[in-house]
C-alpha positions as a printed Julia matrix, in Angstrom:
320×3 Matrix{Float64}:
 -18.8   128.59   -3.18
 -22.51  127.47   -4.44
 -21.07  128.17   -8.23
 -18.19  125.24   -7.15
 -20.83  123.12   -5.24
 -22.7   123.67   -8.98
 -19.65  122.8   -10.46
 -19.37  119.6    -8.63
 -23.1   118.31   -8.72
 -23.05  118.9   -12.75
 -19.72  117.42  -12.48
 -21.28  114.13  -10.27
 -24.41  114.71  -13.44
 -22.46  113.61  -16.05
 -20.36  110.79  -14.52
 -23.55  109.0   -13.35
 -24.56  109.66  -16.83
 -21.29  107.91  -18.47
 -21.51  105.68  -15.96
 -25.17  105.13  -16.65
 -24.58  105.23  -20.6
 -21.49  103.14  -20.41
 -23.37  100.25  -18.72
 -25.65   99.86  -21.5
 -23.31  100.66  -24.47
 -19.98   99.26  -23.02
 -18.98   95.7   -23.97
 -20.21   92.91  -22.36
 -19.13   90.05  -20.18
 -18.71   86.99  -22.15
 -16.01   87.41  -25.13
 -17.46   84.57  -27.25
 -20.47   84.25  -30.0
 -23.39   82.98  -27.85
 -26.65   80.74  -28.81
 -29.18   82.56  -26.81
 -32.31   80.96  -26.88
 -35.99   82.97  -26.17
 -38.82   80.33  -25.51
 -42.21   81.66  -26.77
 -44.16   83.59  -24.06
 -41.05   84.69  -22.76
 -41.63   88.31  -20.74
 -38.22   90.79  -21.03
 -38.27   90.31  -17.0
 -37.96   86.5   -17.32
 -35.49   87.11  -20.46
 -32.86   89.26  -18.37
 -32.83   87.12  -15.5
 -31.54   84.28  -18.18
 -29.27   86.55  -19.91
 -28.0    86.95  -16.23
 -27.52   83.22  -15.12
 -25.74   82.97  -18.82
 -23.39   85.38  -18.47
 -24.31   87.13  -20.83
 -24.92   90.31  -18.63
 -23.93   91.08  -15.43
 -27.01   91.73  -13.6
 -30.38   91.97  -14.87
 -31.79   94.62  -12.7
 -29.1    96.82  -14.02
 -30.45   95.47  -17.73
 -33.92   96.18  -17.31
 -33.42   99.77  -15.67
 -31.64  100.66  -18.75
 -33.71   99.12  -20.64
 -37.05  100.75  -19.52
 -34.96  104.46  -20.23
 -32.66  103.95  -23.23
 -34.19  100.83  -24.71
 -36.95  100.7   -27.41
 -40.62   99.89  -27.05
 -40.78   96.88  -29.18
 -41.0    93.17  -27.99
 -38.87   90.76  -28.09
 -38.81   88.0   -30.41
 -38.93   84.14  -29.66
 -36.31   82.4   -31.01
 -32.63   81.39  -31.09
 -30.23   84.18  -31.95
 -26.15   84.51  -32.35
 -25.24   87.17  -29.43
 -21.68   88.35  -30.48
 -18.9    88.14  -27.97
 -18.86   91.36  -25.86
 -21.67   92.45  -26.79
 -23.51   95.24  -25.12
 -26.41   95.76  -23.04
 -27.78   97.23  -25.88
 -26.62   95.21  -28.83
 -28.27   92.53  -26.45
 -32.17   94.24  -26.32
 -31.91   95.29  -30.08
 -31.05   91.4   -31.09
 -33.94   90.19  -29.27
 -35.77   92.63  -30.55
 -35.36   92.99  -34.38
 -32.54   90.25  -35.12
 -32.49   87.16  -37.55
 -33.86   84.29  -35.29
 -30.91   81.61  -36.41
 -32.74   78.53  -38.9
 -31.36   75.16  -38.68
 -32.24   72.96  -42.07
 -33.37   69.84  -42.81
 -33.33   68.15  -46.1
 -34.98   65.84  -47.56
 -33.59   64.44  -50.98
 -36.07   63.06  -53.91
 -37.16   59.74  -53.54
 -37.18   59.82  -49.58
 -40.21   56.89  -48.34
 -42.14   57.97  -45.49
 -40.14   56.02  -43.21
 -37.01   57.51  -43.7
 -38.65   60.75  -43.64
 -39.97   59.97  -40.34
 -36.02   58.75  -38.94
 -34.98   62.01  -40.19
 -37.11   63.98  -38.09
 -37.14   61.87  -35.58
 -33.23   61.9   -35.42
 -33.03   66.24  -35.46
 -32.52   66.99  -31.8
 -32.53   70.4   -31.77
 -36.43   69.34  -32.68
 -39.34   68.66  -30.13
 -42.34   66.29  -30.26
 -43.86   63.18  -31.54
 -45.14   62.55  -35.05
 -46.41   59.54  -36.7
 -44.66   58.18  -40.19
 -46.58   60.05  -42.95
 -48.73   59.27  -45.39
 -46.29   57.75  -48.58
 -46.28   60.2   -51.22
 -47.57   63.6   -48.55
 -44.32   65.07  -48.45
 -42.47   67.47  -51.0
 -38.73   66.8   -50.98
 -37.03   69.57  -50.51
 -34.44   71.69  -47.91
 -36.85   72.74  -44.77
 -35.54   75.17  -42.34
 -36.53   75.25  -38.69
 -35.98   77.15  -35.66
 -34.71   75.15  -32.42
 -36.92   73.57  -29.92
 -39.54   73.99  -32.81
 -41.76   70.95  -32.79
 -41.64   68.02  -35.21
 -45.28   68.09  -35.67
 -45.06   71.49  -37.58
 -42.19   71.15  -39.36
 -43.68   68.33  -41.17
 -47.07   70.15  -42.09
 -44.98   72.54  -43.87
 -43.82   69.37  -45.84
 -46.84   68.38  -46.22
 -47.96   72.03  -47.1
 -45.58   72.04  -49.73
 -46.86   69.23  -51.61
 -50.21   70.43  -51.62
 -49.48   73.59  -52.63
 -47.17   72.1   -55.68
 -49.42   69.96  -56.42
 -52.58   72.21  -57.04
 -49.74   74.38  -59.07
 -49.09   71.93  -60.98
 -51.81   69.47  -62.01
 -53.98   72.08  -63.88
 -50.68   72.47  -66.18
 -51.03   68.88  -67.28
 -51.19   67.62  -70.96
 -53.84   65.87  -72.69
 -54.22   62.96  -72.44
 -51.81   61.66  -70.14
 -52.26   57.95  -68.62
 -53.89   59.22  -64.95
 -57.23   61.38  -64.32
 -56.92   62.44  -60.37
 -53.78   64.11  -58.86
 -53.45   60.94  -56.37
 -52.96   58.28  -59.43
 -50.51   61.27  -60.69
 -48.45   60.61  -57.7
 -48.51   57.11  -57.35
 -46.91   57.17  -60.84
 -44.47   59.86  -60.2
 -43.19   57.41  -57.05
 -42.19   55.2   -59.59
 -40.69   56.64  -62.28
 -38.9    58.17  -59.19
 -37.37   55.4   -58.45
 -37.34   53.8   -61.26
 -34.4    56.3   -62.93
 -31.76   58.71  -60.96
 -30.96   60.47  -64.47
 -32.46   63.41  -64.41
 -33.07   63.76  -68.33
 -34.99   60.11  -68.25
 -37.46   60.68  -66.41
 -39.92   62.21  -69.37
 -38.98   59.11  -70.53
 -39.36   56.47  -67.85
 -43.05   58.5   -67.54
 -44.21   58.15  -71.09
 -43.24   54.06  -71.14
 -44.75   53.68  -67.98
 -48.08   55.96  -69.43
 -47.59   53.63  -72.66
 -48.55   50.25  -70.17
 -50.92   52.32  -68.39
 -53.02   52.64  -71.12
 -52.51   49.25  -73.0
 -53.84   47.67  -69.32
 -50.18   45.95  -69.5
 -48.19   45.25  -65.81
 -45.86   47.59  -64.99
 -43.49   45.25  -64.02
 -41.6    47.61  -61.67
 -38.95   46.54  -59.52
 -39.47   48.85  -56.68
 -43.15   47.96  -56.61
 -42.07   45.09  -55.27
 -39.32   46.2   -52.95
 -41.97   48.41  -51.12
 -44.31   46.05  -48.75
 -41.17   44.65  -47.54
 -38.86   47.28  -46.36
 -41.87   50.25  -46.85
 -39.17   52.08  -48.87
 -36.25   51.07  -47.28
 -33.3    49.34  -49.76
 -33.89   46.04  -49.68
 -30.03   45.08  -49.47
 -30.18   42.26  -51.68
 -31.37   40.57  -54.81
 -35.03   40.14  -55.06
 -36.81   36.78  -54.71
 -38.53   34.78  -57.09
 -41.42   34.13  -54.58
 -41.24   37.77  -54.1
 -41.33   38.77  -57.56
 -44.77   36.39  -57.07
 -46.36   37.74  -54.34
 -49.48   38.61  -54.72
 -50.67   42.54  -53.05
 -51.57   45.79  -53.29
 -48.31   47.22  -54.81
 -46.35   44.3   -56.78
 -46.7    45.26  -60.57
 -45.6    41.99  -61.64
 -48.87   40.42  -60.52
 -51.19   43.18  -60.58
 -52.41   45.19  -63.81
 -52.29   48.8   -63.45
 -50.78   51.77  -60.67
 -50.21   50.14  -57.21
 -52.28   50.72  -54.39
 -50.55   53.98  -53.48
 -47.16   55.73  -54.03
 -44.03   53.8   -52.89
 -42.17   57.01  -52.04
 -42.29   60.73  -51.79
 -41.27   61.98  -55.59
 -40.09   65.3   -56.37
 -40.96   68.39  -58.36
 -39.3    66.97  -61.54
 -40.73   63.28  -61.64
 -44.13   64.67  -61.15
 -43.66   66.92  -63.71
 -42.62   64.36  -65.79
 -45.9    61.99  -65.07
 -48.23   65.37  -66.21
 -45.7    65.76  -69.52
 -44.47   62.77  -70.47
 -42.71   62.35  -73.45
 -44.38   61.33  -76.31
 -42.88   57.46  -77.33
 -44.53   54.25  -78.07
 -42.0    52.57  -75.88
 -42.78   49.81  -73.48
 -39.94   48.57  -72.33
 -36.58   49.38  -70.64
 -33.21   48.42  -69.55
 -30.12   49.17  -67.9
 -27.7    50.39  -70.12
 -24.37   49.78  -67.41
 -24.04   53.8   -67.07
 -26.78   54.83  -64.85
 -28.74   55.39  -67.46
 -31.81   52.75  -69.39
 -32.01   51.76  -73.05
 -35.74   51.51  -74.76
 -37.78   49.94  -77.07
 -40.76   49.01  -78.54
 -41.02   45.73  -79.16
 -40.23   42.75  -77.18
 -37.99   41.27  -79.56
 -35.5    44.5   -79.48
 -36.0    44.14  -75.5
 -34.71   40.98  -75.46
 -31.89   42.06  -77.42
 -31.25   44.31  -75.1
 -31.58   42.62  -71.84
 -28.62   40.69  -73.75
 -26.0    42.83  -74.17
 -27.16   43.67  -70.2
 -26.21   40.07  -69.32
 -23.07   39.96  -70.73
 -22.01   43.34  -69.82
 -22.54   42.07  -66.31
 -21.27   38.68  -67.06
 -18.03   40.97  -68.33
 -18.29   42.84  -65.26
 -18.33   39.59  -62.93
 -21.26   41.26  -61.39
 -22.89   37.52  -63.02
């Protein structure tokens, strides 16, 4: 009789242990992959209640009990996690302790002015908080990752730190006798190069041309510097007016000798590198060639002939 009772007890214990283990390793109630967010400073108790509320586990009390006995001691992480469909409580806890946080991405293309950096970050619904329009030229164009709920100021700070770090690395590698003698002016000149050509192969040549003009004390006569005070770098959407060409301000290089008072956009790495190592050229003029690039010349006579060709091509296209 005693042996039979003992056997029944052992069977009951085994069944109980099996049930307890199944409650930890068995499939969860949600069949679909689910995004789950752990806020900074959350406790396991609070997260367990959240898991139950969102239908990822059946009971937060049972989850906490099993986690205490069968789970690891590592702390849970803050962030957004992807829980696979039918994830067991064991899988859920392991994901919260050791899983990869879901990263989101925002891209700032080369030559994006700061007003559009601001608008891009403010339009990202998964970010939080307010930011000012960043200082022009302070953001390094690139693709940046972020977490859901992250503060916009933190993302912007990473973009600006990336620019500072790149400049700190690039400036010591500059060529001798370049047209600028400090990092700030290099960024300003690079912003003009960035806006004046969309052809990567031309960047060093354009940088060489404008470097020559800076050294010779010539007017840079860069159209994007006319537009910047009007739109803060956004597309003008029309042709530049004669009154705007003649405007006197800190940016218009048709009326101001030398560099503008500051950058007119956020230049990328290649535009900055082009200014720090420009092409060796005697070019002082350039005009569009009709295929997206430019024709360069060193004399006004050559330039005028190239301009005449450009106008003739535009008339043939019906653009004039």
